[in-house]
C-alpha positions as CSV (number, residue, x, y, z in Angstrom):
1,X,24.6,-37.5,63.3
2,X,27.9,-35.8,63.8
3,X,29.1,-36.9,60.3
4,X,25.9,-35.6,58.8
5,X,26.3,-32.3,60.5
6,X,29.9,-31.9,59.2
7,X,28.8,-32.7,55.6
8,X,25.9,-30.2,55.8
9,X,28.3,-27.4,57.1
10,X,30.8,-28.3,54.3
11,X,28.1,-28.0,51.6
12,X,27.1,-24.6,53.0
13,X,30.7,-23.3,52.9
14,X,31.1,-24.5,49.3
15,X,27.8,-22.7,48.2
16,X,29.0,-19.5,49.8
17,X,32.6,-19.4,48.7
18,X,32.7,-20.9,45.2
19,X,30.5,-18.3,43.4
20,X,32.6,-15.5,44.9
21,X,35.8,-17.1,43.6
22,X,34.3,-17.7,40.1
23,X,33.2,-14.1,39.9
24,X,36.7,-12.8,40.7
25,X,38.1,-14.6,37.6
26,X,35.4,-13.5,35.2
27,X,36.6,-10.8,32.7
28,X,34.9,-7.4,32.8
29,X,33.1,-6.1,29.7
30,X,34.2,-3.1,27.7
31,X,33.9,0.0,29.8
32,X,32.7,-1.9,32.9
33,X,34.3,-1.3,36.3
34,X,34.9,-4.1,38.8
35,X,31.8,-4.7,40.9
36,X,29.5,-2.9,38.4
37,X,26.1,-4.5,37.9
38,X,25.9,-6.3,34.5
39,X,22.5,-6.5,32.7
40,X,22.1,-9.4,30.3
41,X,21.5,-8.4,26.7
42,X,18.7,-9.6,24.5
43,X,19.3,-12.0,21.7
44,X,21.4,-10.6,18.8
45,X,23.4,-8.3,21.0
46,X,25.1,-6.7,17.9
47,X,21.9,-5.3,16.5
48,X,21.0,-1.7,16.9
49,X,17.4,-1.3,18.3
50,X,14.8,-0.6,15.7
51,X,14.3,3.2,15.8
52,X,10.8,4.6,16.3
53,X,10.5,6.4,13.0
54,X,7.3,8.3,12.2
55,X,6.3,9.1,8.6
56,X,4.2,12.1,8.0
57,X,1.8,11.2,5.2
58,X,-0.2,13.8,3.4
59,X,-3.7,12.4,2.9
60,X,-5.0,13.9,-0.4
61,X,-8.7,13.2,0.2
62,X,-8.8,14.9,3.6
63,X,-5.9,17.4,3.0
64,X,-4.5,16.4,6.4
65,X,-1.2,15.0,7.6
66,X,-1.2,11.5,9.2
67,X,1.7,10.4,11.4
68,X,2.4,6.7,10.8
69,X,5.1,4.4,12.2
70,X,7.5,3.4,9.4
71,X,6.7,-0.3,9.2
72,X,2.9,0.4,9.4
73,X,3.4,2.9,6.5
74,X,5.2,0.2,4.5
75,X,2.3,-2.2,5.2
76,X,-0.2,0.3,3.9
77,X,1.8,0.9,0.7
78,X,2.2,-2.8,-0.1
79,X,-1.5,-3.4,0.5
80,X,-2.4,-0.5,-1.8
81,X,0.2,-1.0,-4.5
82,X,0.3,-4.8,-5.1
83,X,-2.5,-7.4,-5.1
84,X,-2.6,-9.3,-1.8
85,X,-2.7,-12.7,-3.5
86,X,0.6,-12.2,-5.3
87,X,3.4,-14.7,-4.3
88,X,5.0,-14.0,-0.9
89,X,8.4,-13.3,-2.4
90,X,6.9,-10.7,-4.8
91,X,5.2,-9.0,-1.8
92,X,8.5,-9.0,0.0
93,X,10.3,-7.4,-2.9
94,X,7.6,-4.8,-3.0
95,X,8.0,-4.2,0.7
96,X,11.7,-3.6,0.3
97,X,11.1,-1.2,-2.6
98,X,8.4,0.7,-0.6
99,X,10.7,0.9,2.5
100,X,13.6,2.1,0.4
101,X,11.6,4.8,-1.3
102,X,10.6,6.4,2.0
103,X,13.9,5.9,3.8
104,X,15.7,7.7,0.9
105,X,13.3,10.6,1.2
106,X,13.8,10.8,5.0
107,X,17.6,10.7,4.6
108,X,17.8,13.3,1.9
109,X,15.1,15.5,3.6
110,X,14.0,16.8,0.2
111,X,10.2,17.2,0.6
112,X,9.7,20.0,-1.9
113,X,7.2,17.9,-3.9
114,X,5.0,17.3,-0.7
115,X,2.8,19.8,1.1
116,X,4.4,21.7,4.0
117,X,4.9,19.5,7.0
118,X,4.6,16.2,5.1
119,X,7.3,13.7,4.1
120,X,5.4,12.0,1.4
121,X,2.0,12.0,-0.4
122,X,-0.4,9.1,-0.5
123,X,-1.0,9.2,-4.3
124,X,0.6,7.6,-7.4
125,X,3.1,10.5,-7.7
126,X,4.8,9.1,-4.6
127,X,3.4,5.8,-3.2
128,X,-0.2,5.0,-2.8
129,X,-1.0,4.4,0.9
130,X,-4.1,3.3,2.8
131,X,-4.4,3.0,6.6
132,X,-6.0,0.2,8.5
133,X,-9.4,1.7,8.6
134,X,-9.4,2.2,4.9
135,X,-8.2,-1.3,4.2
136,X,-10.9,-2.7,6.5
137,X,-13.6,-0.9,4.6
138,X,-12.0,-2.0,1.3
139,X,-11.7,-5.7,2.2
140,X,-14.5,-6.1,4.6
141,X,-14.7,-9.6,6.2
142,X,-11.6,-10.7,4.2
143,X,-9.4,-8.1,5.9
144,X,-7.8,-10.5,8.4
145,X,-6.9,-13.1,5.7
146,X,-5.6,-10.5,3.2
147,X,-3.6,-8.4,5.7
148,X,-1.9,-11.5,7.1
149,X,0.0,-12.0,3.9
150,X,1.0,-8.3,3.7
151,X,2.1,-8.4,7.4
152,X,4.3,-11.5,6.7
153,X,6.0,-9.8,3.8
154,X,6.7,-6.6,5.8
155,X,7.8,-8.5,8.9
156,X,10.2,-10.8,7.0
157,X,11.9,-7.9,5.4
158,X,11.9,-5.6,8.4
159,X,14.6,-3.0,8.2
160,X,15.8,-4.0,4.7
161,X,16.4,-1.5,2.0
162,X,18.0,-1.6,-1.4
163,X,21.2,0.3,-1.9
164,X,23.7,1.2,-4.6
165,X,27.2,2.2,-3.6
166,X,26.2,2.4,0.0
167,X,23.1,4.6,-0.4
168,X,19.4,3.8,-0.7
169,X,18.2,3.8,-4.3
170,X,15.3,5.5,-6.1
171,X,13.3,2.3,-6.0
172,X,10.8,3.0,-8.8
173,X,8.3,0.3,-9.7
174,X,5.3,-0.1,-12.0
175,X,2.6,-2.6,-12.8
176,X,3.4,-4.4,-16.1
177,X,6.1,-4.2,-18.7
178,X,5.9,-4.8,-22.4
179,X,8.4,-7.6,-22.1
180,X,11.3,-5.3,-21.2
181,X,11.9,-2.6,-18.5
182,X,13.0,0.8,-19.6
183,X,16.3,2.6,-19.1
184,X,15.8,5.6,-16.8
185,X,17.1,8.1,-19.3
186,X,14.7,7.0,-21.9
187,X,11.7,8.0,-19.8
188,X,13.0,10.6,-17.3
189,X,16.0,11.9,-19.3
190,X,18.5,11.0,-16.5
191,X,20.8,8.0,-16.6
192,X,20.8,6.1,-13.3
193,X,23.2,3.2,-13.3
194,X,20.9,0.7,-11.4
195,X,17.8,1.5,-13.5
196,X,18.7,-0.5,-16.7
197,X,16.5,-2.2,-19.2
198,X,16.1,-6.0,-18.6
199,X,13.9,-8.6,-20.2
200,X,10.7,-9.3,-18.3
201,X,8.8,-12.1,-20.1
202,X,6.6,-12.9,-17.1
203,X,4.5,-9.8,-17.6
204,X,2.5,-11.4,-20.4
205,X,0.4,-13.0,-17.7
206,X,-0.8,-9.6,-16.6
207,X,-4.4,-8.6,-17.5
208,X,-3.0,-5.2,-18.4
209,X,-0.3,-6.5,-20.8
210,X,-2.3,-5.5,-23.9
211,X,-5.1,-2.9,-24.0
212,X,-6.9,-0.9,-26.6
213,X,-8.2,2.7,-26.5
214,X,-10.3,4.6,-29.0
215,X,-10.4,8.4,-29.7
216,X,-12.5,10.3,-32.2
217,X,-10.4,12.1,-34.8
218,X,-11.4,15.4,-33.4
219,X,-10.5,14.4,-29.8
220,X,-7.2,13.0,-31.0
221,X,-6.2,16.1,-32.9
222,X,-7.3,18.4,-30.1
223,X,-5.3,16.5,-27.4
224,X,-2.1,16.5,-29.5
225,X,-2.6,19.9,-31.1
226,X,-2.2,18.6,-34.7
227,X,-4.2,18.6,-37.9
228,X,-4.2,15.3,-39.8
229,X,-4.3,15.7,-43.6
230,X,-5.2,12.1,-44.4
231,X,-8.9,11.3,-45.3
232,X,-10.5,9.5,-42.4
233,X,-11.3,6.5,-44.5
234,X,-7.9,6.1,-46.1
235,X,-6.7,3.4,-43.7
236,X,-3.1,4.7,-44.3
237,X,-0.6,5.3,-41.5
238,X,-1.0,8.9,-40.3
239,X,2.1,8.8,-38.0
240,X,5.6,7.4,-38.3
241,X,7.5,6.0,-35.4
242,X,10.9,7.5,-35.8
243,X,12.8,5.5,-33.1
244,X,12.3,3.1,-30.2
245,X,14.1,2.7,-26.9
246,X,16.2,-0.2,-25.7
247,X,13.0,-1.3,-23.8
248,X,11.1,-1.4,-27.1
249,X,8.9,1.6,-26.3
250,X,8.3,4.5,-28.6
251,X,11.2,7.0,-28.3
252,X,10.1,9.5,-31.0
253,X,7.1,9.7,-33.3
254,X,6.1,12.0,-36.1
255,X,2.4,13.0,-36.1
256,X,1.5,15.4,-38.9
257,X,4.1,18.1,-38.8
258,X,5.1,17.6,-35.2
259,X,7.5,15.3,-33.4
260,X,6.7,13.9,-30.0
261,X,8.5,11.6,-27.5
262,X,6.7,8.4,-26.6
263,X,6.2,9.8,-23.1
264,X,4.6,13.0,-24.4
265,X,2.1,10.9,-26.4
266,X,1.4,8.7,-23.4
267,X,0.7,11.7,-21.1
268,X,-1.3,13.7,-23.6
269,X,-3.6,10.8,-24.5
270,X,-3.6,9.2,-21.1
271,X,-2.2,5.9,-22.4
272,X,-1.3,3.0,-20.1
273,X,2.2,2.7,-21.7
274,X,4.6,4.4,-24.1
275,X,4.7,1.2,-26.2
276,X,1.9,1.7,-28.7
277,X,0.6,1.2,-32.2
278,X,-2.3,3.1,-33.8
279,X,-4.5,3.1,-36.9
280,X,-7.5,5.0,-38.2
281,X,-10.7,3.1,-38.3
282,X,-13.5,5.2,-39.8
283,X,-13.7,8.3,-37.7
284,X,-11.7,6.9,-34.8
285,X,-8.1,6.5,-33.9
286,X,-7.5,3.0,-32.4
287,X,-4.5,2.7,-30.2
288,X,-3.1,-0.6,-28.9
289,X,-0.7,-0.5,-26.0
290,X,1.7,-3.1,-24.4
291,X,2.4,-2.8,-20.7
292,X,1.1,-0.6,-17.9
293,X,3.1,2.1,-16.3
294,X,6.4,4.0,-17.0
295,X,8.4,0.8,-17.2
296,X,11.4,1.9,-15.1
297,X,12.6,-0.3,-12.2
298,X,10.7,-3.2,-10.7
299,X,7.8,-4.8,-12.6
300,X,5.2,-6.0,-10.2
301,X,3.8,-8.7,-12.5
302,X,7.3,-9.6,-13.5
303,X,8.2,-10.0,-9.8
304,X,5.2,-12.2,-9.3
305,X,6.2,-14.4,-12.3
306,X,9.7,-14.7,-11.0
307,X,8.4,-15.7,-7.5
308,X,6.2,-18.4,-9.1
309,X,9.4,-19.9,-10.7
310,X,11.1,-20.1,-7.2
311,X,13.1,-16.9,-7.2
312,X,13.4,-15.2,-3.8
313,X,12.7,-11.5,-3.0
314,X,16.4,-10.8,-3.0
315,X,16.8,-12.4,-6.4
316,X,13.9,-10.3,-7.8
317,X,15.3,-7.1,-6.4
318,X,18.7,-7.7,-7.7
319,X,17.3,-8.5,-11.2
320,X,15.2,-5.4,-11.7
321,X,17.7,-3.1,-9.9
322,X,21.2,-3.7,-11.3
323,X,24.3,-4.1,-9.1
324,X,22.5,-3.3,-5.9
325,X,22.9,-4.6,-2.3
326,X,20.4,-5.2,0.4
327,X,21.2,-3.5,3.7
328,X,19.7,-2.5,7.0
329,X,18.5,1.1,7.1
330,X,19.4,1.6,10.8
331,X,23.0,2.5,9.8
332,X,21.6,5.8,8.5
333,X,18.8,6.4,10.9
334,X,20.2,5.4,14.3
335,X,22.6,8.0,15.7
336,X,26.0,6.6,16.3
């Protein structure tokens, strides 16, 4: 019994003394005084916390401003701008583009093209956005299934934005190319180094790749403000394409006695693309277009085609935006 008692007392002494000795030899953390209580960090201690950013979205239908958490806003944009059944890597590329667009606006604080008090509009002039209630009405019983893919794309790219020389880019995107994307200066008149023309052969799978529109001769002349001198039944060309862009869209065209840019024709006639051909058939002008959208930046159907071939979201982003990097936006948003 005496030996058991001695062993028990010895164990108690060890339990009391050893931890104190060990603590004396542990190094103090940066800025910590001896004896200060140390709180364990969560995993990834080097990461800054995700800031609680609210985006003020102007709702065009109700003419109100809706405050939305950033990642929820990105989710609403991806769900509105890209088909939910696109490949996951394409959805992730779209999520990065959408997040980059709004982060750039928030950093630059240039909201002149939005109503007072808003950061961004919910229309095609900025980014189309729908909230959860609107998406539930749109998708009905399929909501849970469809939104799960969008959520995965947003969550797996959380915090990621596309940058050029250390700053978020103007991450423009569009539906379908004509086989090439467009240089920024050929559509907007401003050269942007990362918005260069690249081949995009995957877009041929898009249902919008080729479309046809018809106008009466009177309507056509009225919209363009021209007077055609050719007889309606002549079948001869009534316009001459003067030049094309590197992206194979119409740069300049002569119609009657007037010269237009391809963009001007597209906007005046409401065409899907500035890559077009036209003929007169009877009393109508028949216009065939290739592609859908302005053609600058990321092609959504091109992104989906790349994803089907095994390219990642990072690959897609770096293909459509030249010489860019992918970074975490918290370096600009979180206060140092």
